[in-house]
C-alpha positions as CSV (number, residue, x, y, z in Angstrom):
1,M,126.2,109.6,45.3
2,T,124.3,111.1,42.3
3,L,121.7,108.5,41.4
4,Q,120.9,108.9,37.3
5,S,117.4,108.4,35.9
6,H,117.5,105.3,33.5
7,V,113.2,106.0,32.6
8,D,113.0,103.4,29.7
9,L,111.6,105.5,26.5
10,T,113.2,103.3,24.0
11,P,109.7,101.9,22.8
12,F,108.7,105.4,21.9
13,N,112.4,106.6,20.5
14,T,112.5,103.8,18.3
15,L,109.2,105.0,16.7
16,A,109.5,107.2,13.7
17,L,108.4,110.7,14.3
18,P,105.2,110.4,12.2
19,G,104.2,107.3,14.9
20,R,105.1,109.6,17.7
21,A,103.1,112.2,16.2
22,A,100.1,109.4,16.0
23,L,100.6,108.9,19.8
24,Y,100.6,112.4,20.6
25,R,97.2,113.2,19.0
26,R,95.6,110.0,20.4
27,I,96.4,110.4,23.9
28,T,96.1,114.3,23.9
29,D,92.7,114.0,21.4
30,P,89.9,115.5,23.6
31,A,87.1,113.1,22.6
32,H,90.0,110.4,23.6
33,L,90.5,111.6,26.9
34,A,86.9,112.1,27.8
35,A,85.7,108.4,26.7
36,R,88.5,107.2,29.2
37,E,87.0,109.9,31.9
38,I,90.8,111.7,32.0
39,G,90.5,114.7,34.3
40,P,92.8,117.8,33.5
41,G,95.6,116.9,35.5
42,R,96.4,113.7,34.4
43,R,95.7,115.2,30.4
44,F,98.5,117.6,31.6
45,I,100.8,114.8,33.3
46,L,99.8,113.0,29.3
47,G,100.4,116.2,27.3
48,A,103.8,116.5,29.0
49,A,104.9,113.0,28.5
50,A,103.8,113.0,25.0
51,A,105.7,115.9,24.3
52,A,108.8,114.5,25.5
53,T,108.2,111.2,23.4
54,L,108.1,113.6,20.6
55,L,111.4,115.2,21.7
56,G,112.9,112.1,22.2
57,A,116.4,111.7,22.5
58,G,117.0,115.3,20.4
59,G,114.6,116.8,23.3
60,T,115.6,120.4,24.3
61,A,117.3,121.2,27.6
62,L,114.7,123.3,28.2
63,A,112.2,120.5,27.5
64,R,114.5,118.1,29.9
65,R,114.6,120.6,32.6
66,T,110.9,121.2,33.0
67,L,109.4,117.8,32.4
68,W,112.1,115.1,34.0
69,N,113.8,115.0,37.2
70,P,117.6,115.3,36.4
71,C,118.3,113.3,39.9
72,R,121.0,115.5,40.7
73,A,122.1,114.7,44.6
74,S,124.4,117.3,46.1
75,L,123.7,120.6,46.5
76,P,125.2,123.6,45.1
77,P,126.5,125.4,48.2
78,D,125.1,128.5,47.7
79,I,121.5,126.8,47.6
80,A,122.5,124.8,50.6
81,S,123.1,127.6,53.0
82,H,120.5,129.7,51.1
83,E,118.4,132.2,53.5
84,I,115.3,130.4,52.2
85,V,116.3,126.9,53.0
86,R,118.0,127.7,56.1
87,A,114.4,129.8,57.5
88,A,112.5,126.9,56.8
89,W,114.0,124.8,59.9
90,Q,113.8,128.2,61.9
91,G,111.8,127.2,65.1
92,L,111.4,123.8,64.4
93,D,112.7,120.4,66.1
94,P,114.4,118.2,63.0
95,A,113.2,115.3,65.4
96,Q,109.8,116.3,65.3
97,V,109.1,116.9,61.6
98,W,107.9,113.8,59.8
99,D,106.8,113.5,56.0
100,C,103.7,111.8,57.1
101,H,102.6,110.3,53.6
102,A,105.7,109.1,51.4
103,H,104.9,106.1,48.8
104,L,107.1,103.4,48.2
105,A,107.3,101.9,44.5
106,G,109.4,99.6,42.3
107,I,108.2,96.9,39.8
108,G,108.8,93.9,42.1
109,D,112.6,93.0,41.3
110,G,114.9,92.4,44.1
111,G,112.3,90.6,46.0
112,S,110.8,93.3,47.6
113,G,107.3,91.7,46.7
114,V,106.0,94.5,44.6
115,T,103.7,94.4,42.3
116,I,102.0,96.9,39.2
117,T,99.7,95.9,36.5
118,P,100.8,94.7,32.9
119,R,99.4,97.8,31.6
120,M,101.9,99.9,32.9
121,L,104.7,97.9,31.1
122,S,102.7,98.1,27.6
123,P,103.0,101.3,25.7
124,L,99.5,100.3,24.5
125,H,98.2,101.4,27.2
126,P,99.8,105.1,27.3
127,T,98.0,106.3,30.7
128,E,99.5,103.6,32.8
129,Y,102.3,103.5,30.9
130,F,103.6,107.3,31.1
131,Q,102.1,107.0,35.2
132,R,105.5,104.4,35.3
133,L,107.8,106.2,33.7
134,F,107.1,109.6,35.6
135,Y,107.2,107.8,38.8
136,L,110.0,105.9,38.3
137,N,111.8,109.1,37.0
138,A,110.5,111.3,39.9
139,G,111.6,108.7,42.3
140,C,114.9,108.5,40.2
141,A,114.7,104.5,39.8
142,H,117.0,103.3,37.7
143,E,115.7,101.2,34.8
144,A,118.0,97.8,35.6
145,P,117.1,94.3,36.4
146,G,117.2,93.8,39.6
147,R,117.8,97.5,40.7
148,V,114.5,99.5,40.4
149,D,113.0,98.7,43.6
150,Q,116.6,99.2,45.3
151,S,117.5,102.6,43.5
152,Y,114.4,103.9,44.8
153,V,115.2,103.3,48.5
154,E,118.6,104.2,47.7
155,R,117.2,107.9,46.4
156,L,114.6,108.4,49.4
157,H,118.0,107.9,51.5
158,N,119.7,110.4,49.6
159,L,116.6,112.9,49.7
160,A,116.4,112.0,54.0
161,D,120.0,112.7,54.4
162,G,119.7,116.2,53.0
163,M,117.2,116.9,55.6
164,Q,118.4,118.0,58.9
165,P,118.8,114.9,61.7
166,G,116.1,113.5,63.0
167,F,113.7,114.3,60.1
168,K,111.7,110.9,58.9
169,L,109.5,110.1,56.2
170,L,106.8,107.9,57.1
171,L,106.8,105.2,53.9
172,F,103.2,103.6,53.2
173,A,102.3,100.1,52.0
174,F,99.5,99.7,49.7
175,E,96.8,96.9,49.6
176,Q,95.8,95.1,47.0
177,T,92.4,95.1,45.8
178,H,90.2,93.0,47.4
179,D,86.0,92.7,46.5
180,R,83.2,92.3,49.3
181,G,84.0,89.1,50.3
182,G,87.5,90.5,51.3
183,R,89.3,88.2,48.1
184,P,92.0,89.6,46.5
185,H,92.4,90.2,43.2
186,P,95.8,90.9,41.5
187,E,94.3,91.2,38.3
188,L,92.5,94.4,39.4
189,T,95.2,96.0,41.4
190,A,97.0,98.8,39.9
191,F,100.1,98.1,42.1
192,H,100.9,96.7,45.3
193,V,103.3,97.3,48.5
194,P,103.4,94.8,50.8
195,N,103.5,95.2,54.2
196,H,106.9,93.2,54.8
197,H,108.4,95.4,52.0
198,A,107.4,98.6,53.8
199,R,109.0,97.6,57.2
200,D,111.9,95.8,56.1
201,V,112.9,99.0,54.3
202,A,112.1,100.9,57.6
203,R,113.9,98.6,60.0
204,A,117.1,98.7,57.8
205,H,116.9,102.5,57.8
206,P,115.5,103.3,61.3
207,A,117.2,106.7,61.1
208,Y,115.2,107.9,58.0
209,F,111.9,106.0,57.9
210,E,109.1,104.8,60.0
211,W,106.2,102.9,58.1
212,A,103.0,102.5,57.1
213,C,100.8,99.2,56.6
214,S,97.6,98.8,54.8
215,I,95.2,96.1,55.5
216,H,92.1,95.7,53.8
217,P,89.0,95.6,56.7
218,L,87.2,92.5,55.3
219,R,90.2,90.2,54.8
220,E,89.4,87.4,57.4
221,D,93.0,87.6,59.4
222,C,92.3,91.5,59.3
223,V,92.6,92.1,63.1
224,E,95.7,89.8,63.3
225,A,97.6,91.2,60.7
226,L,96.9,95.0,62.4
227,E,98.1,93.5,65.1
228,E,101.0,92.1,63.9
229,A,102.2,95.3,62.0
230,A,101.5,97.5,65.4
231,Q,104.1,94.9,67.2
232,D,106.4,95.4,64.3
233,G,106.4,99.1,64.3
234,A,103.5,100.2,62.4
235,Q,102.9,103.5,63.0
236,A,99.4,104.0,60.7
237,V,97.3,102.2,58.3
238,K,96.9,103.4,54.9
239,W,93.8,103.1,52.7
240,L,92.6,104.5,48.9
241,P,89.1,103.2,49.3
242,P,88.0,103.1,45.7
243,T,91.0,101.4,44.5
244,M,91.4,98.9,47.2
245,G,87.5,98.1,47.1
246,I,86.7,99.7,50.4
247,D,83.7,101.1,51.2
248,P,84.7,102.9,54.9
249,A,81.1,103.4,55.8
250,A,80.1,99.4,55.5
251,P,79.4,97.9,59.0
252,A,81.6,95.1,57.8
253,C,84.6,97.4,58.9
254,D,83.4,97.9,62.3
255,R,85.7,94.9,64.0
256,F,88.9,96.8,62.1
257,Y,87.9,99.7,63.5
258,R,87.5,98.7,67.2
259,A,91.0,97.3,66.3
260,L,92.1,100.8,65.2
261,A,90.8,102.2,68.3
262,R,92.4,99.7,70.7
263,L,95.6,100.1,69.3
264,D,95.3,103.9,68.6
265,L,96.7,103.5,65.3
266,P,95.4,106.2,62.7
267,L,94.1,105.6,59.5
268,I,95.6,107.4,56.5
269,S,92.4,107.5,54.1
270,H,92.3,109.7,51.0
271,A,89.0,111.2,50.1
272,G,87.6,113.2,47.1
273,E,88.6,112.2,43.4
274,E,90.7,109.1,42.6
275,K,91.2,108.7,38.9
276,A,95.1,108.1,38.8
277,V,94.9,104.3,40.1
278,H,92.0,102.1,39.5
279,G,90.5,99.3,41.1
280,A,87.4,97.3,42.0
281,G,85.6,99.9,43.9
282,E,83.1,102.7,43.8
283,A,84.5,106.3,43.2
284,G,81.5,107.1,46.3
285,W,83.7,105.4,48.6
286,G,86.4,108.3,48.8
287,N,83.6,110.3,49.9
288,P,85.0,112.1,53.3
289,L,81.2,111.8,54.8
290,R,82.1,108.2,54.5
291,L,84.9,108.0,57.0
292,R,82.2,109.1,59.7
293,R,81.7,105.2,60.6
294,A,85.7,105.1,61.6
295,L,85.5,108.4,63.4
296,D,82.4,107.2,65.6
297,H,84.4,103.9,66.8
298,G,87.2,106.2,68.3
299,V,89.7,105.8,65.7
300,R,92.2,108.5,64.8
301,V,91.5,109.5,61.1
302,V,93.7,111.6,58.7
303,V,91.8,112.5,55.4
304,A,94.7,112.9,53.1
305,H,95.4,115.8,50.9
306,C,92.2,117.1,52.6
307,A,89.6,115.8,50.3
308,S,91.2,118.9,48.0
309,L,90.0,117.5,44.6
310,G,86.5,116.4,43.0
311,D,82.9,116.3,44.0
312,D,80.9,113.9,45.9
313,Q,77.3,113.2,47.0
314,D,76.1,115.3,49.9
315,E,74.9,111.9,51.6
316,D,74.0,114.2,54.4
317,R,71.3,115.4,52.5
318,G,69.3,112.1,51.6
319,Q,70.5,109.3,49.2
320,H,69.8,111.8,46.3
321,G,71.8,114.6,48.0
322,P,73.7,116.8,45.5
323,R,77.3,116.7,44.1
324,V,79.3,119.3,46.0
325,P,82.9,119.7,46.6
326,S,84.6,117.2,48.2
327,F,86.7,120.0,50.5
328,S,83.2,121.3,51.5
329,L,82.2,118.0,53.2
330,F,85.9,117.8,54.8
331,A,85.6,121.0,55.8
332,R,81.8,120.4,57.1
333,L,83.3,116.9,59.4
334,M,86.3,119.4,60.7
335,G,84.0,122.0,62.1
336,E,82.0,118.9,64.1
337,A,83.0,119.4,67.9
338,R,82.9,115.4,68.4
339,Y,85.7,114.9,65.7
340,E,87.8,117.4,67.6
341,G,91.1,115.2,68.0
342,R,89.9,112.6,66.0
343,L,89.9,114.0,62.3
344,F,93.0,115.9,60.9
345,G,94.4,116.3,57.2
346,D,97.2,116.0,55.5
347,I,98.3,118.9,53.2
348,S,100.4,116.7,50.5
349,A,99.4,117.4,46.7
350,I,97.6,120.4,47.6
351,T,100.0,123.0,45.4
352,L,99.2,120.5,42.4
353,R,98.0,122.1,38.9
354,N,95.1,120.4,39.6
355,R,93.7,121.9,43.0
356,Q,91.5,125.2,43.4
357,L,94.4,127.9,45.1
358,S,91.1,129.3,47.1
359,T,91.5,125.7,48.6
360,L,95.1,126.3,49.5
361,R,94.0,129.8,50.7
362,Q,91.6,128.3,53.3
363,L,93.8,125.6,54.5
364,I,96.4,128.7,55.0
365,E,94.1,131.0,56.8
366,R,91.9,128.9,58.9
367,D,94.1,129.3,62.0
368,D,91.8,127.0,63.7
369,W,92.6,124.4,61.7
370,H,96.4,124.4,61.7
371,P,96.6,122.2,64.8
372,R,94.8,119.7,62.9
373,L,97.0,119.6,59.9
374,L,99.7,117.2,59.0
375,F,102.8,117.8,56.8
376,G,102.8,115.3,54.0
377,T,104.2,115.5,50.5
378,D,102.8,112.5,48.5
379,Y,106.5,112.0,47.3
380,P,107.6,111.1,44.5
381,L,104.8,113.5,43.3
382,P,107.6,116.4,43.9
383,G,109.9,114.9,42.3
384,I,107.1,115.0,38.6
385,L,108.3,118.4,37.7
386,P,105.2,119.5,35.6
387,L,103.0,119.0,38.4
388,V,103.6,122.0,40.2
389,S,104.4,125.7,38.6
390,L,106.1,127.5,41.0
391,R,105.5,130.6,38.8
392,R,102.1,130.2,39.3
393,L,102.1,130.4,43.1
394,A,104.5,133.6,43.0
395,V,101.9,135.1,40.4
396,E,99.3,134.8,43.0
397,H,101.6,136.4,45.7
398,M,101.4,133.2,47.4
399,L,105.4,132.5,47.0
400,S,107.9,135.4,46.6
401,E,109.5,136.5,43.2
402,A,112.9,135.5,44.8
403,A,112.3,132.3,46.1
404,V,110.9,130.8,42.7
405,P,114.5,130.3,41.3
406,V,116.2,128.9,44.5
407,L,113.4,126.2,44.8
408,E,113.5,125.7,41.0
409,T,117.4,124.1,41.3
410,L,116.6,123.0,44.6
411,R,114.0,120.9,43.7
412,E,116.8,119.3,40.6
413,H,118.5,118.0,43.8
414,N,116.2,117.1,45.9
415,P,112.7,117.4,45.4
416,Q,111.9,116.6,49.3
417,L,113.9,119.4,50.5
418,S,112.4,121.6,48.4
419,E,108.5,120.5,49.2
420,R,109.6,121.3,52.6
421,V,110.9,124.9,52.3
422,R,108.0,125.8,49.9
423,R,105.7,124.7,52.8
424,R,107.3,126.8,55.0
425,Q,107.0,129.7,52.7
426,L,102.9,129.0,52.7
427,H,102.3,127.2,56.1
428,A,102.6,127.7,59.8
429,S,105.0,125.9,61.7
430,S,102.9,123.6,63.7
431,L,102.1,121.9,60.6
432,F,105.6,120.3,60.3
433,E,106.0,118.7,63.7
434,T,104.0,115.5,63.1
435,R,105.8,113.2,65.0
436,R,103.9,113.8,67.8
437,F,100.9,112.6,65.9
438,S,102.3,109.3,66.3
439,D,102.3,108.6,69.9
440,R,100.0,106.1,70.8
441,K,97.8,105.8,73.8
442,P,96.2,102.0,72.9
443,A,93.2,101.2,75.2
């Protein structure tokens, strides 16, 4: 089955070219972007999206190949049997290879319970609007009433079917934003994927998917919800603290941490800068050092993306400590002997354009870290074609020139497999067999 994307650009394609040009100027103007605190990564996406808007239905083939995921399915035989693709699986047990960082997405049709902010549906909020367009295009989700959520899952199934038998994706639920009193705030929630949706998708396709729950630690029923999720097969807990309104260093989290340690469920928590999804929390709550409280309770913690983007305050140097790269704080925690066996990082998103190549090089070269690094893709981001420059990696001698055209073709058909193959070109095999990490030893 070949799924074709039906990303809805109608509100923009009906604009006269002067109107499109005005929108392009607005969302790429440096003053406008600075006023909205839009960083370089999001600026790149907005510029690409604006270019696509200007091109509209008459866009060139090159622009469409560069910007939009064509959502092809079956691999060409010469790519499927290519030595680079075959080498990506050599020495690995596919049944042990899990993508430990994959997102479910949708708009809430079909009874999934998914919700998104109305801003994502409005051209008056171009940042959020284009995020939705790119995410749904990346996931090849049809823009048809009652079919978006289902199409996203069908595409995930299609991609997993193109991997070696035994490979699985760990699909994330995504909690609503809550306040300090543990009360949900749907109006401040960018998107919400309820636990039951992630659970039901995994149950329906057990050969391809596992799932991770997402539970706010200040909910009155947080421990009961965690125990229920564990009984239902949840393999981990997913947090994005600044967005969900979670301060990981708050004493109020302790009862949740005790339950996590008792159940031996790992906590996968974003750390470092996060501007793509807004909520009610504080930016400083993404500081890797604030995860010490969970670690000190015996929780296994996975720092998503290895905190590879942005700066945070060095809280070890006091209340007014200097701001330093978030990755350096992650590295500090990794160097503390007491956290061996408890602190891990996932390598999702670390090859995106907005990451420093020096960070990627360090992750590749730190052999002592490799047993504590886990393979993840941050899907659907691999399907957003402008986010990764394969040529850049080749110029920096991090990919062979011969691999670039193979990977470019591969990601048009299966961005999940393309990410696997590309990462195997960069990383040791030990990073990919992540299934064992989910083996639980409840206290």
